Structure formats: structure tokens, C-alpha cells
PDB file of N, CA, C, O and CB in Angstrom:
ATOM      1  N   MET A   1      -6.550   6.314 127.238  1.00  0.00           N
ATOM      2  CA  MET A   1      -8.020   6.211 126.821  1.00  0.00           C
ATOM      3  C   MET A   1      -8.135   5.345 125.469  1.00  0.00           C
ATOM      4  O   MET A   1      -8.929   4.413 125.339  1.00  0.00           O
ATOM      5  CB  MET A   1      -8.662   7.750 126.580  1.00  0.00           C
ATOM      6  N   ILE A   2      -7.279   5.758 124.529  1.00  0.00           N
ATOM      7  CA  ILE A   2      -7.554   5.203 123.237  1.00  0.00           C
ATOM      8  C   ILE A   2      -6.955   3.718 123.375  1.00  0.00           C
ATOM      9  O   ILE A   2      -7.483   2.799 122.750  1.00  0.00           O
ATOM     10  CB  ILE A   2      -6.873   6.120 121.996  1.00  0.00           C
ATOM     11  N   SER A   3      -5.943   3.518 124.128  1.00  0.00           N
ATOM     12  CA  SER A   3      -5.471   2.025 124.241  1.00  0.00           C
ATOM     13  C   SER A   3      -6.445   1.170 125.059  1.00  0.00           C
ATOM     14  O   SER A   3      -6.486  -0.046 124.869  1.00  0.00           O
ATOM     15  CB  SER A   3      -4.019   1.927 124.945  1.00  0.00           C
ATOM     16  N   ALA A   4      -7.170   1.723 125.894  1.00  0.00           N
ATOM     17  CA  ALA A   4      -8.430   0.971 126.560  1.00  0.00           C
ATOM     18  C   ALA A   4      -9.560   0.834 125.514  1.00  0.00           C
ATOM     19  O   ALA A   4     -10.295  -0.147 125.628  1.00  0.00           O
ATOM     20  CB  ALA A   4      -9.047   1.824 127.898  1.00  0.00           C
ATOM     21  N   GLU A   5      -9.768   1.657 124.565  1.00  0.00           N
ATOM     22  CA  GLU A   5     -10.703   1.584 123.607  1.00  0.00           C
ATOM     23  C   GLU A   5     -10.311   0.332 122.727  1.00  0.00           C
ATOM     24  O   GLU A   5     -11.146  -0.518 122.421  1.00  0.00           O
ATOM     25  CB  GLU A   5     -10.784   2.918 122.841  1.00  0.00           C
ATOM     26  N   MET A   6      -9.182   0.281 122.397  1.00  0.00           N
ATOM     27  CA  MET A   6      -8.488  -0.804 121.601  1.00  0.00           C
ATOM     28  C   MET A   6      -8.849  -2.212 122.158  1.00  0.00           C
ATOM     29  O   MET A   6      -9.152  -3.187 121.470  1.00  0.00           O
ATOM     30  CB  MET A   6      -6.894  -0.600 121.645  1.00  0.00           C
ATOM     31  N   ILE A   7      -8.769  -2.164 123.469  1.00  0.00           N
ATOM     32  CA  ILE A   7      -8.709  -3.614 124.127  1.00  0.00           C
ATOM     33  C   ILE A   7     -10.173  -3.860 124.427  1.00  0.00           C
ATOM     34  O   ILE A   7     -10.674  -4.885 123.963  1.00  0.00           O
ATOM     35  CB  ILE A   7      -7.723  -3.733 125.585  1.00  0.00           C
ATOM     36  N   SER A   8     -10.884  -3.074 125.119  1.00  0.00           N
ATOM     37  CA  SER A   8     -12.272  -3.583 125.539  1.00  0.00           C
ATOM     38  C   SER A   8     -13.419  -2.563 125.107  1.00  0.00           C
ATOM     39  O   SER A   8     -14.555  -2.696 125.561  1.00  0.00           O
ATOM     40  CB  SER A   8     -12.320  -3.794 127.175  1.00  0.00           C
ATOM     41  N   GLY A   9     -13.135  -1.681 124.340  1.00  0.00           N
ATOM     42  CA  GLY A   9     -14.354  -0.762 123.882  1.00  0.00           C
ATOM     43  C   GLY A   9     -14.995  -1.247 122.633  1.00  0.00           C
ATOM     44  O   GLY A   9     -14.563  -2.206 121.994  1.00  0.00           O
ATOM     45  N   GLN A  10     -16.069  -0.532 122.300  1.00  0.00           N
ATOM     46  CA  GLN A  10     -16.833  -0.977 121.217  1.00  0.00           C
ATOM     47  C   GLN A  10     -17.182   0.406 120.264  1.00  0.00           C
ATOM     48  O   GLN A  10     -17.761   0.360 119.179  1.00  0.00           O
ATOM     49  CB  GLN A  10     -18.199  -1.772 121.824  1.00  0.00           C
ATOM     50  N   PHE A  11     -16.738   1.514 120.869  1.00  0.00           N
ATOM     51  CA  PHE A  11     -16.680   2.787 120.209  1.00  0.00           C
ATOM     52  C   PHE A  11     -15.376   3.468 120.273  1.00  0.00           C
ATOM     53  O   PHE A  11     -14.523   3.290 121.143  1.00  0.00           O
ATOM     54  CB  PHE A  11     -17.663   3.646 120.744  1.00  0.00           C
ATOM     55  N   GLY A  12     -15.307   4.257 119.277  1.00  0.00           N
ATOM     56  CA  GLY A  12     -14.199   5.416 119.220  1.00  0.00           C
ATOM     57  C   GLY A  12     -13.070   5.091 118.320  1.00  0.00           C
ATOM     58  O   GLY A  12     -13.059   4.050 117.663  1.00  0.00           O
ATOM     59  N   ILE A  13     -12.075   6.011 118.280  1.00  0.00           N
ATOM     60  CA  ILE A  13     -11.012   5.926 117.379  1.00  0.00           C
ATOM     61  C   ILE A  13     -10.317   4.764 117.667  1.00  0.00           C
ATOM     62  O   ILE A  13     -10.117   4.088 116.657  1.00  0.00           O
ATOM     63  CB  ILE A  13     -10.160   7.050 117.399  1.00  0.00           C
ATOM     64  N   GLY A  14      -9.897   4.315 118.655  1.00  0.00           N
ATOM     65  CA  GLY A  14      -8.968   3.140 119.075  1.00  0.00           C
ATOM     66  C   GLY A  14      -9.630   1.869 118.695  1.00  0.00           C
ATOM     67  O   GLY A  14      -8.909   0.954 118.296  1.00  0.00           O
ATOM     68  N   TYR A  15     -10.942   1.693 118.772  1.00  0.00           N
ATOM     69  CA  TYR A  15     -11.754   0.647 118.438  1.00  0.00           C
ATOM     70  C   TYR A  15     -11.746   0.528 116.946  1.00  0.00           C
ATOM     71  O   TYR A  15     -11.515  -0.542 116.383  1.00  0.00           O
ATOM     72  CB  TYR A  15     -13.107   0.825 118.993  1.00  0.00           C
ATOM     73  N   CYS A  16     -11.986   1.578 116.356  1.00  0.00           N
ATOM     74  CA  CYS A  16     -12.049   1.600 114.807  1.00  0.00           C
ATOM     75  C   CYS A  16     -10.618   1.121 114.250  1.00  0.00           C
ATOM     76  O   CYS A  16     -10.489   0.300 113.342  1.00  0.00           O
ATOM     77  CB  CYS A  16     -12.420   3.184 114.229  1.00  0.00           C
ATOM     78  N   THR A  17      -9.713   1.663 114.832  1.00  0.00           N
ATOM     79  CA  THR A  17      -8.344   1.420 114.354  1.00  0.00           C
ATOM     80  C   THR A  17      -7.884  -0.040 114.520  1.00  0.00           C
ATOM     81  O   THR A  17      -7.210  -0.633 113.678  1.00  0.00           O
ATOM     82  CB  THR A  17      -7.385   2.332 115.092  1.00  0.00           C
ATOM     83  N   TRP A  18      -8.312  -0.569 115.692  1.00  0.00           N
ATOM     84  CA  TRP A  18      -8.170  -2.073 116.027  1.00  0.00           C
ATOM     85  C   TRP A  18      -8.798  -3.031 115.140  1.00  0.00           C
ATOM     86  O   TRP A  18      -8.259  -4.043 114.690  1.00  0.00           O
ATOM     87  CB  TRP A  18      -8.714  -2.359 117.328  1.00  0.00           C
ATOM     88  N   GLN A  19     -10.037  -2.613 114.914  1.00  0.00           N
ATOM     89  CA  GLN A  19     -11.045  -3.464 113.987  1.00  0.00           C
ATOM     90  C   GLN A  19     -10.404  -3.461 112.428  1.00  0.00           C
ATOM     91  O   GLN A  19     -10.357  -4.487 111.748  1.00  0.00           O
ATOM     92  CB  GLN A  19     -12.738  -2.688 113.987  1.00  0.00           C
ATOM     93  N   SER A  20      -9.968  -2.285 112.015  1.00  0.00           N
ATOM     94  CA  SER A  20      -9.316  -2.052 110.775  1.00  0.00           C
ATOM     95  C   SER A  20      -8.140  -3.092 110.664  1.00  0.00           C
ATOM     96  O   SER A  20      -7.998  -3.825 109.686  1.00  0.00           O
ATOM     97  CB  SER A  20      -8.816  -0.549 110.685  1.00  0.00           C
ATOM     98  N   TYR A  21      -7.354  -3.084 111.708  1.00  0.00           N
ATOM     99  CA  TYR A  21      -6.139  -3.969 111.716  1.00  0.00           C
ATOM    100  C   TYR A  21      -6.533  -5.280 111.602  1.00  0.00           C
ATOM    101  O   TYR A  21      -5.961  -6.040 110.821  1.00  0.00           O
ATOM    102  CB  TYR A  21      -5.300  -3.842 112.915  1.00  0.00           C
ATOM    103  N   GLY A  22      -7.644  -5.700 112.444  1.00  0.00           N
ATOM    104  CA  GLY A  22      -7.985  -7.178 112.392  1.00  0.00           C
ATOM    105  C   GLY A  22      -8.642  -7.544 111.099  1.00  0.00           C
ATOM    106  O   GLY A  22      -8.637  -8.725 110.751  1.00  0.00           O
ATOM    107  N   LEU A  23      -9.215  -6.612 110.348  1.00  0.00           N
ATOM    108  CA  LEU A  23      -9.769  -6.919 109.023  1.00  0.00           C
ATOM    109  C   LEU A  23      -8.792  -6.684 107.860  1.00  0.00           C
ATOM    110  O   LEU A  23      -9.170  -6.737 106.690  1.00  0.00           O
ATOM    111  CB  LEU A  23     -11.000  -6.090 108.799  1.00  0.00           C
ATOM    112  N   LEU A  24      -7.614  -6.442 108.194  1.00  0.00           N
ATOM    113  CA  LEU A  24      -6.529  -6.174 107.304  1.00  0.00           C
ATOM    114  C   LEU A  24      -6.821  -4.887 106.247  1.00  0.00           C
ATOM    115  O   LEU A  24      -6.445  -4.887 105.075  1.00  0.00           O
ATOM    116  CB  LEU A  24      -6.256  -7.537 106.511  1.00  0.00           C
ATOM    117  N   ASP A  25      -7.467  -3.940 106.810  1.00  0.00           N
ATOM    118  CA  ASP A  25      -7.838  -2.680 106.083  1.00  0.00           C
ATOM    119  C   ASP A  25      -6.746  -1.604 106.613  1.00  0.00           C
ATOM    120  O   ASP A  25      -6.923  -0.845 107.566  1.00  0.00           O
ATOM    121  CB  ASP A  25      -9.484  -2.198 106.417  1.00  0.00           C
ATOM    122  N   TYR A  26      -5.727  -1.677 105.908  1.00  0.00           N
ATOM    123  CA  TYR A  26      -4.448  -0.816 106.372  1.00  0.00           C
ATOM    124  C   TYR A  26      -4.738   0.592 106.126  1.00  0.00           C
ATOM    125  O   TYR A  26      -4.248   1.469 106.838  1.00  0.00           O
ATOM    126  CB  TYR A  26      -3.060  -1.193 105.575  1.00  0.00           C
ATOM    127  N   SER A  27      -5.545   0.854 105.106  1.00  0.00           N
ATOM    128  CA  SER A  27      -5.751   2.348 104.918  1.00  0.00           C
ATOM    129  C   SER A  27      -6.651   2.927 106.246  1.00  0.00           C
ATOM    130  O   SER A  27      -6.553   4.098 106.616  1.00  0.00           O
ATOM    131  CB  SER A  27      -6.600   2.624 103.378  1.00  0.00           C
ATOM    132  N   GLY A  28      -7.386   2.107 106.790  1.00  0.00           N
ATOM    133  CA  GLY A  28      -8.190   2.440 107.959  1.00  0.00           C
ATOM    134  C   GLY A  28      -7.335   2.605 109.115  1.00  0.00           C
ATOM    135  O   GLY A  28      -7.492   3.507 109.938  1.00  0.00           O
ATOM    136  N   VAL A  29      -6.300   1.603 109.175  1.00  0.00           N
ATOM    137  CA  VAL A  29      -5.261   1.720 110.298  1.00  0.00           C
ATOM    138  C   VAL A  29      -4.502   3.135 110.180  1.00  0.00           C
ATOM    139  O   VAL A  29      -4.322   3.860 111.158  1.00  0.00           O
ATOM    140  CB  VAL A  29      -4.147   0.454 110.195  1.00  0.00           C
ATOM    141  N   VAL A  30      -4.133   3.406 109.052  1.00  0.00           N
ATOM    142  CA  VAL A  30      -3.304   4.698 108.720  1.00  0.00           C
ATOM    143  C   VAL A  30      -4.193   5.838 109.244  1.00  0.00           C
ATOM    144  O   VAL A  30      -3.755   6.639 110.070  1.00  0.00           O
ATOM    145  CB  VAL A  30      -2.968   4.897 107.028  1.00  0.00           C
ATOM    146  N   VAL A  31      -5.483   5.907 108.746  1.00  0.00           N
ATOM    147  CA  VAL A  31      -6.344   7.012 109.052  1.00  0.00           C
ATOM    148  C   VAL A  31      -6.590   7.114 110.523  1.00  0.00           C
ATOM    149  O   VAL A  31      -6.738   8.211 111.061  1.00  0.00           O
ATOM    150  CB  VAL A  31      -7.628   6.890 108.324  1.00  0.00           C
ATOM    151  N   GLY A  32      -6.638   5.926 111.217  1.00  0.00           N
ATOM    152  CA  GLY A  32      -6.857   5.817 112.784  1.00  0.00           C
ATOM    153  C   GLY A  32      -5.574   6.547 113.398  1.00  0.00           C
ATOM    154  O   GLY A  32      -5.647   7.480 114.199  1.00  0.00           O
ATOM    155  N   MET A  33      -4.324   5.959 112.884  1.00  0.00           N
ATOM    156  CA  MET A  33      -3.170   6.492 113.613  1.00  0.00           C
ATOM    157  C   MET A  33      -2.852   7.932 113.530  1.00  0.00           C
ATOM    158  O   MET A  33      -2.253   8.593 114.377  1.00  0.00           O
ATOM    159  CB  MET A  33      -2.049   5.825 113.202  1.00  0.00           C
ATOM    160  N   LEU A  34      -3.423   8.411 112.182  1.00  0.00           N
ATOM    161  CA  LEU A  34      -3.193   9.937 111.918  1.00  0.00           C
ATOM    162  C   LEU A  34      -4.150  10.776 112.825  1.00  0.00           C
ATOM    163  O   LEU A  34      -3.833  11.844 113.348  1.00  0.00           O
ATOM    164  CB  LEU A  34      -3.480  10.325 110.316  1.00  0.00           C
ATOM    165  N   SER A  35      -5.324  10.176 112.940  1.00  0.00           N
ATOM    166  CA  SER A  35      -6.317  10.945 113.880  1.00  0.00           C
ATOM    167  C   SER A  35      -5.812  10.875 115.345  1.00  0.00           C
ATOM    168  O   SER A  35      -5.831  11.886 116.047  1.00  0.00           O
ATOM    169  CB  SER A  35      -7.849  10.294 113.808  1.00  0.00           C
ATOM    170  N   ILE A  36      -5.407   9.807 115.758  1.00  0.00           N
ATOM    171  CA  ILE A  36      -4.951   9.712 117.304  1.00  0.00           C
ATOM    172  C   ILE A  36      -3.708  10.757 117.326  1.00  0.00           C
ATOM    173  O   ILE A  36      -3.632  11.513 118.295  1.00  0.00           O
ATOM    174  CB  ILE A  36      -4.422   7.980 117.824  1.00  0.00           C
ATOM    175  N   GLY A  37      -2.825  10.824 116.399  1.00  0.00           N
ATOM    176  CA  GLY A  37      -1.567  11.623 116.532  1.00  0.00           C
ATOM    177  C   GLY A  37      -2.128  13.116 116.395  1.00  0.00           C
ATOM    178  O   GLY A  37      -1.694  13.941 117.199  1.00  0.00           O
ATOM    179  N   ILE A  38      -2.964  13.480 115.536  1.00  0.00           N
ATOM    180  CA  ILE A  38      -3.422  14.825 115.364  1.00  0.00           C
ATOM    181  C   ILE A  38      -4.225  15.284 116.710  1.00  0.00           C
ATOM    182  O   ILE A  38      -4.013  16.396 117.194  1.00  0.00           O
ATOM    183  CB  ILE A  38      -4.350  14.901 114.033  1.00  0.00           C
ATOM    184  N   LEU A  39      -5.086  14.442 117.247  1.00  0.00           N
ATOM    185  CA  LEU A  39      -5.901  14.774 118.492  1.00  0.00           C
ATOM    186  C   LEU A  39      -4.851  14.866 119.757  1.00  0.00           C
ATOM    187  O   LEU A  39      -5.047  15.654 120.682  1.00  0.00           O
ATOM    188  CB  LEU A  39      -7.111  13.551 118.763  1.00  0.00           C
ATOM    189  N   GLY A  40      -3.776  14.027 119.708  1.00  0.00           N
ATOM    190  CA  GLY A  40      -2.872  14.182 120.700  1.00  0.00           C
ATOM    191  C   GLY A  40      -2.063  15.482 120.616  1.00  0.00           C
ATOM    192  O   GLY A  40      -1.871  16.163 121.624  1.00  0.00           O
ATOM    193  N   TRP A  41      -1.628  15.798 119.502  1.00  0.00           N
ATOM    194  CA  TRP A  41      -0.958  17.052 119.370  1.00  0.00           C
ATOM    195  C   TRP A  41      -1.809  18.156 119.808  1.00  0.00           C
ATOM    196  O   TRP A  41      -1.391  18.946 120.654  1.00  0.00           O
ATOM    197  CB  TRP A  41      -0.523  17.273 118.005  1.00  0.00           C
ATOM    198  N   GLU A  42      -3.007  18.271 119.279  1.00  0.00           N
ATOM    199  CA  GLU A  42      -3.976  19.376 119.482  1.00  0.00           C
ATOM    200  C   GLU A  42      -4.158  19.301 121.168  1.00  0.00           C
ATOM    201  O   GLU A  42      -4.165  20.352 121.810  1.00  0.00           O
ATOM    202  CB  GLU A  42      -5.522  19.113 118.526  1.00  0.00           C
ATOM    203  N   THR A  43      -4.273  18.266 121.699  1.00  0.00           N
ATOM    204  CA  THR A  43      -4.634  18.292 123.126  1.00  0.00           C
ATOM    205  C   THR A  43      -3.332  18.753 123.880  1.00  0.00           C
ATOM    206  O   THR A  43      -3.467  19.524 124.830  1.00  0.00           O
ATOM    207  CB  THR A  43      -5.173  16.817 123.647  1.00  0.00           C
ATOM    208  N   ALA A  44      -2.204  18.366 123.548  1.00  0.00           N
ATOM    209  CA  ALA A  44      -0.945  18.827 124.165  1.00  0.00           C
ATOM    210  C   ALA A  44      -0.784  20.513 124.021  1.00  0.00           C
ATOM    211  O   ALA A  44      -0.469  21.266 124.943  1.00  0.00           O
ATOM    212  CB  ALA A  44       0.329  18.015 123.399  1.00  0.00           C
ATOM    213  N   TRP A  45      -1.032  20.835 122.872  1.00  0.00           N
ATOM    214  CA  TRP A  45      -1.072  22.175 122.542  1.00  0.00           C
ATOM    215  C   TRP A  45      -2.025  23.137 123.410  1.00  0.00           C
ATOM    216  O   TRP A  45      -1.668  24.236 123.833  1.00  0.00           O
ATOM    217  CB  TRP A  45      -1.442  22.212 121.164  1.00  0.00           C
ATOM    218  N   LEU A  46      -3.301  22.554 123.613  1.00  0.00           N
ATOM    219  CA  LEU A  46      -4.285  23.168 124.420  1.00  0.00           C
ATOM    220  C   LEU A  46      -3.954  23.185 125.889  1.00  0.00           C
ATOM    221  O   LEU A  46      -4.241  24.131 126.623  1.00  0.00           O
ATOM    222  CB  LEU A  46      -5.540  22.510 124.213  1.00  0.00           C
ATOM    223  N   VAL A  47      -3.330  22.083 126.284  1.00  0.00           N
ATOM    224  CA  VAL A  47      -2.914  22.093 127.794  1.00  0.00           C
ATOM    225  C   VAL A  47      -1.786  22.996 127.950  1.00  0.00           C
ATOM    226  O   VAL A  47      -1.698  23.671 128.975  1.00  0.00           O
ATOM    227  CB  VAL A  47      -2.493  20.656 128.356  1.00  0.00           C
ATOM    228  N   GLU A  48      -0.883  23.074 126.995  1.00  0.00           N
ATOM    229  CA  GLU A  48       0.255  24.033 127.293  1.00  0.00           C
ATOM    230  C   GLU A  48      -0.245  25.534 127.308  1.00  0.00           C
ATOM    231  O   GLU A  48       0.236  26.337 128.107  1.00  0.00           O
ATOM    232  CB  GLU A  48       1.425  23.864 126.179  1.00  0.00           C
ATOM    233  N   ARG A  49      -1.154  25.862 126.466  1.00  0.00           N
ATOM    234  CA  ARG A  49      -1.686  27.164 126.432  1.00  0.00           C
ATOM    235  C   ARG A  49      -2.433  27.513 127.578  1.00  0.00           C
ATOM    236  O   ARG A  49      -2.307  28.662 128.004  1.00  0.00           O
ATOM    237  CB  ARG A  49      -2.460  27.345 125.334  1.00  0.00           C
ATOM    238  N   ILE A  50      -3.168  26.748 128.137  1.00  0.00           N
ATOM    239  CA  ILE A  50      -3.877  26.671 129.441  1.00  0.00           C
ATOM    240  C   ILE A  50      -2.964  26.912 130.567  1.00  0.00           C
ATOM    241  O   ILE A  50      -3.096  27.834 131.373  1.00  0.00           O
ATOM    242  CB  ILE A  50      -4.539  25.337 129.631  1.00  0.00           C
ATOM    243  N   GLY A  51      -2.059  26.058 130.576  1.00  0.00           N
ATOM    244  CA  GLY A  51      -1.065  26.140 131.578  1.00  0.00           C
ATOM    245  C   GLY A  51      -0.305  27.428 131.602  1.00  0.00           C
ATOM    246  O   GLY A  51      -0.054  27.983 132.672  1.00  0.00           O
ATOM    247  N   ALA A  52       0.077  27.929 130.419  1.00  0.00           N
ATOM    248  CA  ALA A  52       0.806  29.277 130.414  1.00  0.00           C
ATOM    249  C   ALA A  52      -0.146  30.353 130.873  1.00  0.00           C
ATOM    250  O   ALA A  52       0.300  31.290 131.534  1.00  0.00           O
ATOM    251  CB  ALA A  52       1.371  29.655 128.958  1.00  0.00           C
ATOM    252  N   ARG A  53      -1.359  30.286 130.585  1.00  0.00           N
ATOM    253  CA  ARG A  53      -2.144  31.320 131.094  1.00  0.00           C
ATOM    254  C   ARG A  53      -2.559  31.293 132.502  1.00  0.00           C
ATOM    255  O   ARG A  53      -2.949  32.325 133.047  1.00  0.00           O
ATOM    256  CB  ARG A  53      -3.223  31.400 130.359  1.00  0.00           C
ATOM    257  N   ILE A  54      -2.497  30.192 133.110  1.00  0.00           N
ATOM    258  CA  ILE A  54      -2.856  29.951 134.544  1.00  0.00           C
ATOM    259  C   ILE A  54      -1.738  30.372 135.236  1.00  0.00           C
ATOM    260  O   ILE A  54      -1.925  31.072 136.232  1.00  0.00           O
ATOM    261  CB  ILE A  54      -3.215  28.507 134.916  1.00  0.00           C
ATOM    262  N   ASN A  55      -0.379  30.026 134.839  1.00  0.00           N
ATOM    263  CA  ASN A  55       0.780  30.071 135.389  1.00  0.00           C
ATOM    264  C   ASN A  55       1.586  31.335 135.058  1.00  0.00           C
ATOM    265  O   ASN A  55       2.805  31.287 134.894  1.00  0.00           O
ATOM    266  CB  ASN A  55       1.416  28.932 135.048  1.00  0.00           C
ATOM    267  N   ARG A  56       0.912  32.404 134.969  1.00  0.00           N
ATOM    268  CA  ARG A  56       1.677  33.749 134.349  1.00  0.00           C
ATOM    269  C   ARG A  56       2.806  34.139 135.171  1.00  0.00           C
ATOM    270  O   ARG A  56       3.792  34.662 134.652  1.00  0.00           O
ATOM    271  CB  ARG A  56       0.716  35.076 134.263  1.00  0.00           C
ATOM    272  N   TRP A  57       2.715  33.875 136.681  1.00  0.00           N
ATOM    273  CA  TRP A  57       3.707  34.187 137.429  1.00  0.00           C
ATOM    274  C   TRP A  57       4.970  33.590 137.443  1.00  0.00           C
ATOM    275  O   TRP A  57       5.901  34.008 138.131  1.00  0.00           O
ATOM    276  CB  TRP A  57       3.326  34.145 138.420  1.00  0.00           C
ATOM    277  N   LEU A  58       5.033  32.486 136.595  1.00  0.00           N
ATOM    278  CA  LEU A  58       6.222  31.796 136.417  1.00  0.00           C
ATOM    279  C   LEU A  58       7.251  32.624 135.398  1.00  0.00           C
ATOM    280  O   LEU A  58       6.870  33.415 134.536  1.00  0.00           O
ATOM    281  CB  LEU A  58       5.846  30.357 135.878  1.00  0.00           C
ATOM    282  N   PRO A  59       8.522  32.303 135.660  1.00  0.00           N
ATOM    283  CA  PRO A  59       9.345  33.158 134.668  1.00  0.00           C
ATOM    284  C   PRO A  59       9.214  32.384 133.230  1.00  0.00           C
ATOM    285  O   PRO A  59       8.960  31.180 133.210  1.00  0.00           O
ATOM    286  CB  PRO A  59      11.047  33.297 135.188  1.00  0.00           C
ATOM    287  N   ARG A  60       9.385  33.083 132.123  1.00  0.00           N
ATOM    288  CA  ARG A  60       9.231  32.572 130.785  1.00  0.00           C
ATOM    289  C   ARG A  60      10.066  31.408 130.465  1.00  0.00           C
ATOM    290  O   ARG A  60       9.586  30.550 129.725  1.00  0.00           O
ATOM    291  CB  ARG A  60       9.505  33.590 129.844  1.00  0.00           C
ATOM    292  N   ASN A  61      11.294  31.264 130.943  1.00  0.00           N
ATOM    293  CA  ASN A  61      11.942  30.200 130.548  1.00  0.00           C
ATOM    294  C   ASN A  61      11.607  28.938 131.310  1.00  0.00           C
ATOM    295  O   ASN A  61      11.890  27.847 130.815  1.00  0.00           O
ATOM    296  CB  ASN A  61      13.255  30.489 130.595  1.00  0.00           C
ATOM    297  N   ALA A  62      11.034  29.028 132.463  1.00  0.00           N
ATOM    298  CA  ALA A  62      10.401  27.885 133.189  1.00  0.00           C
ATOM    299  C   ALA A  62       9.329  27.129 132.579  1.00  0.00           C
ATOM    300  O   ALA A  62       9.084  25.974 132.927  1.00  0.00           O
ATOM    301  CB  ALA A  62       9.894  28.325 134.367  1.00  0.00           C
ATOM    302  N   ARG A  63       8.663  27.758 131.654  1.00  0.00           N
ATOM    303  CA  ARG A  63       7.514  27.122 131.018  1.00  0.00           C
ATOM    304  C   ARG A  63       7.977  26.172 130.109  1.00  0.00           C
ATOM    305  O   ARG A  63       7.178  25.506 129.451  1.00  0.00           O
ATOM    306  CB  ARG A  63       6.626  28.053 130.342  1.00  0.00           C
TER     307      ARG A  63
END
């Protein structure tokens, strides 16, 4: 979704990061990249927790 924002969006983190890159505002690019990374990490963590809760019947080492 973020890559789609970079290409054709007008709002969002991807759009702001791409605009910062185009304006040679590298501090804005770094902030955008860090934001994307943190949001990705948090989303992966949340999906893993939800999956572990839903699939309690699986053996521990299969998770």
C-alpha cells in the first residue's frame, strides 16, 4: 500500500517520503523510512500475536 501511495497517491507516509525525496529533503526521507519500518514491525508483531491466539491448537514449535 505504501508503494502505491508513492506512485499515485496524494496522502500518506509513502507520498510524503516520495515528495521529500523529490525536494532533496533527505531528513524527511529518513523520517519517512523510519516510520514505514516501525509501522511494518508493529503490524507484523500484531499479526503474529493474533495468529498465535487464534491457532492455539498448533504445537508451539510450529508457530
